[in-house]
C-alpha positions in Angstrom: -0.1 -0.1 -0.1 1.2 3.5 -0.9 1.1 6.3 1.2 -0.8 9.5 -0.3 1.4 12.1 -2.0 2.1 15.0 0.2 -0.9 17.4 0.6 -3.5 15.1 -0.3 -5.0 14.9 3.1 -8.9 15.2 3.4 -10.1 17.2 6.8 -10.6 13.9 8.8 -8.9 10.8 7.2 -6.1 10.4 4.8 -6.5 7.0 3.3 -4.9 5.7 0.3 -7.5 4.1 -2.2 -7.9 3.3 -6.0 -7.9 6.1 -8.3 -11.5 5.3 -9.1 -12.8 5.2 -5.7 -14.8 8.5 -4.0 -11.9 11.3 -2.6 -14.2 12.6 -0.2 -14.3 11.8 3.4 -16.4 13.9 5.7 -14.4 16.5 7.4 -14.9 18.4 10.8 -18.2 19.8 11.2 -19.9 17.2 9.6 -22.4 14.8 11.1 -19.7 11.9 10.6 -16.7 13.7 12.4 -18.2 16.5 14.7 -16.8 15.8 18.3 -20.5 15.8 19.3 -21.8 13.1 17.3 -23.6 10.4 18.5 -22.0 6.6 18.6 -21.3 4.9 15.3 -23.7 2.2 16.4 -26.4 0.7 13.9 -29.0 -1.7 14.6 -27.4 -4.2 12.2 -25.6 -7.5 13.5 -22.2 -7.6 13.1 -21.0 -8.2 9.6 -17.5 -8.6 7.7 -14.2 -10.0 8.8 -13.6 -10.6 12.7 -10.6 -8.3 13.2 -8.0 -7.6 16.2 -7.8 -3.6 16.7 -4.5 -3.0 18.9 -4.0 0.9 19.8 -1.0 2.6 21.2 -1.9 4.3 24.4 -0.4 7.8 25.1 -1.6 10.6 22.8 -3.6 7.7 21.1 -5.9 6.5 23.3 -5.6 9.0 25.4 -4.5 12.9 25.0 -1.7 12.9 27.1 1.6 11.2 27.8 1.5 9.4 31.0 5.1 9.6 31.9 4.9 13.5 31.6 1.9 13.3 33.8 4.1 11.4 36.4 7.2 13.8 36.0 5.0 16.7 37.1 5.6 15.0 40.5 9.2 15.0 40.3 9.4 18.5 39.0 11.1 17.0 35.9 8.3 17.8 33.3 10.6 19.9 30.9 13.1 17.5 30.8 11.0 14.6 30.3 8.9 16.1 27.4 12.0 17.3 25.6 13.1 13.4 25.4 9.8 12.1 24.8 9.4 14.3 21.8 12.9 13.2 20.3 11.9 9.3 20.9 8.5 9.7 19.1 10.1 11.4 16.3 12.5 8.5 15.9 15.5 10.5 16.4 16.9 8.5 19.6 16.3 4.9 20.9 13.3 4.4 22.4 14.6 2.0 24.8 17.4 4.4 26.1 15.1 7.3 26.2 12.6 5.3 28.4 15.7 4.5 30.9 16.6 8.3 31.0 13.1 9.4 31.4 12.2 6.9 34.3 15.3 7.8 36.0 14.1 11.1 36.9 11.1 9.5 38.8 12.9 8.4 41.5 11.3 9.1 44.9 7.9 9.9 43.4 5.2 8.1 45.9 2.9 5.7 44.6 0.0 7.9 45.4 0.8 9.8 42.3 -0.7 7.2 40.3 -4.4 8.1 41.1 -3.5 11.6 40.2 -2.2 10.6 36.7 -5.5 8.6 36.3 -7.5 11.4 36.9 -6.0 13.7 34.6 -5.6 11.2 32.0 -8.4 11.8 29.2 -9.6 9.5 26.3 -9.1 10.9 23.1 -12.4 11.8 21.5 -14.0 9.0 19.8 -12.3 6.3 21.8 -15.2 5.2 23.4 -17.4 4.9 20.2 -14.6 3.2 18.5 -14.0 0.4 21.1 -18.0 0.0 21.5 -18.3 -0.5 17.7 -15.2 -2.5 17.3 -17.0 -5.1 20.3 -20.3 -4.5 18.4 -18.6 -5.9 15.0 -17.2 -8.5 17.0 -13.5 -7.5 16.8 -10.9 -7.8 19.6 -9.7 -4.8 21.0 -6.1 -4.6 22.8 -3.6 -2.1 23.7 0.2 -1.9 23.5 2.0 0.8 25.3 5.5 1.9 26.0 3.8 3.5 29.1 3.0 2.0 32.0 0.8 -1.0 33.4 0.0 0.9 36.4 -2.4 3.4 34.1 -3.2 1.3 31.2 -4.7 -1.7 33.4 -7.2 0.9 34.3 -7.7 2.5 31.2 -8.3 -1.2 29.6 -10.5 -1.9 32.4 -12.8 1.1 31.8 -13.1 0.2 28.1 -13.8 -3.7 28.6 -10.5 -4.4 27.0 -8.5 -7.3 28.6 -5.8 -7.8 26.4 -3.0 -5.1 27.0 0.8 -4.8 27.3 2.9 -2.0 29.0 6.1 -1.4 30.9 5.9 -1.6 34.6 7.6 0.7 37.3 9.6 -0.6 40.1 8.6 0.4 43.6 10.4 0.2 46.9 8.9 1.4 50.2 6.0 2.9 48.4 8.1 5.1 45.7 9.5 4.7 42.5 12.9 3.9 42.1 13.6 5.1 38.7 13.8 2.0 37.1 11.3 -0.4 35.1 10.9 -4.0 35.8 10.7 -6.9 33.1 11.2 -6.8 29.6 10.9 -3.4 27.9 8.1 -2.7 25.9 9.7 -1.0 23.1 8.9 -0.8 19.1 10.1 -4.4 18.7 7.9 -5.5 21.3 5.0 -3.7 20.4 4.9 -5.8 17.0 5.6 -8.6 18.8 2.6 -8.2 21.1 0.4 -7.7 18.0 1.5 -11.1 16.6 1.0 -12.9 19.7 -2.6 -11.2 20.3 -3.4 -12.6 16.8 -1.9 -16.0 17.3 -4.0 -16.4 20.6 -6.8 -15.6 18.7 -6.2 -17.6 15.8 -6.3 -14.7 13.3 -4.0 -14.0 10.5 -2.2 -10.9 10.6 -4.3 -9.4 7.8 -6.9 -9.5 10.0 -5.2 -7.1 12.3 -5.5 -3.3 12.5 -2.8 -1.2 14.6 -3.0 2.3 15.2 -0.3 4.8 16.8 1.3 8.2 16.6 5.0 7.6 17.4 8.1 6.3 15.8 8.0 3.4 18.1 4.6 2.2 16.6 5.9 1.8 12.9 6.7 -1.8 13.5 3.4 -2.9 14.4 1.8 -0.4 12.1 3.6 -2.1 9.2 2.9 -5.4 10.6 -0.7 -5.1 10.6 -3.2 -5.8 7.8 -4.4 -2.0 8.4 -1.9 0.1 9.6 -3.0 3.5 10.7 -1.0 6.7 11.9 -3.4 8.8 14.3 -2.3 12.5 14.7 1.1 11.3 14.3 4.4 12.6 13.7 6.0 13.4 10.4 7.9 10.3 10.4 4.9 8.2 11.3 2.6 9.6 8.7 5.2 9.4 6.0 5.4 5.6 6.5 2.0 4.5 7.4 -0.3 3.4 4.9 -3.1 4.8 6.3 -3.7 7.9 8.4 -6.1 9.8 10.2 -5.4 13.5 11.2 -8.0 13.8 14.0 -9.6 14.8 16.0 -11.8 12.1 16.5 -9.9 8.7 16.4 -13.2 6.7 15.6 -12.4 8.1 12.2 -10.4 4.9 12.1 -13.6 3.1 11.4 -13.8 5.0 8.0 -10.4 3.8 7.0 -11.4 0.1 7.6 -14.7 0.5 5.9 -13.1 2.0 2.8 -10.2 -0.3 2.6 -12.8 -3.4 2.9 -14.6 -1.8 0.0 -11.6 -1.9 -2.2 -10.8 -5.7 -1.7 
């Protein structure tokens, strides 16, 4: 699949389609993409292929970067934000950047998790996307370079049971500045996508991956439908499909358009 040429971006959704396919996708301000629109649920029974939808979390499922919210409690927000942005642009190795950023969190009390969860807000359209995916009989999973301590609660709220994320080491009720267990980096995200699909007995062609950062590129490339959401330029340039936002449930439009051309 070939990304659209630079500048060919409809208001809400970028999608590579055959030349004889309709070019218009409803844009902001229409019933289809307005942030106040009702959920995309129809009375029809589920149809189409069973799929696995896997999403990144930070700046995709939610509007914030969890590590930056935690850094507020350590007084290191500016430092962490700068490193995060470089990592998401693909300028530095994600694993190294994670270690550098997590080190600044040493001493933060575990009570900070409750504050971070309260401040984390779902991206517009997330609830509608997950509800419609479930209605269609799809499985939904989350794969995050963020932290299980927050991702688990987000997943539970949306009725998602498959997720993978990093875990922060704690000692005497405070963060040590280290993670524990394998790091969920760029390669691990693709591995998680493949393992989730295998557990469900689904081929990779039945998978959808959505993310915004350079560490999402491997899973986006491996998925049957890989979608860059409100993504960094390096991701927009390489992802087969893209949604510019603000609503993430526009991913459904991408999937439906792709299915219509197959």
